[in-house]
N, C-alpha and C positions, 0 to 999 in steps of 0.2 A: 543490409536490411533497409527496406524502404520506409518512408514515413507512415504509410498506411499500416504496415505490420507493427511498427512501434506504437501507433495509436491503439491498435487492437490489444496489444499486450498490456499497455497502461490501463486500459478499461478492465481487463481481467484482474490486474493487481488491485485496482480500486474496489472491485466487487468483493475480493477476498479480504480486503481491509475491514469491511463491515463484520465479517465473521470473526476476525481476531478481536475486534472491539467487544463482541458479545462474549467471547471467551473470558475476557477480563472480569466480567460480572460473575463468573462462576466461583463460588466460595471454596471449592475443593481443588483449586488449581495448584496450590502449593508453590514450589520453587519454579514451576514452569511459567509463572507469571512474569518472571524476569525475561525469559526468552520471548514471550509474547510481546512484552513492551519493547524489546530490542527489535523485533520484526516490524512492529508498527513504526518505530523511529526510522528504520531503514526504508520502509515503504514511503513514508512521508518525504524523506530526502529525495528519493527517486522521483516521486511525483512532482516535487518542487523543481528539481532539475529539468524534468520534462517540460514543465510550464515555462521555465526560463528559456529553454532551447526552442520551443515551439509556442511562442506567446499568442499566436493567433488562433489556437485551438481552445476548446472549452472543456477538456477532460479534466 
């Protein structure tokens, strides 16, 4: 996988993160809130790892 493909996929992940954040505001989420929180944590870890690996990018 080349660097450009990785950048594109990270951009997709970042755009989906905002949707998950909006889900957390839903009062009827119930126990799914745990899964949404876990997904957000894993996304944040992935994005942080990407930024450490490619520090010269602004994604």
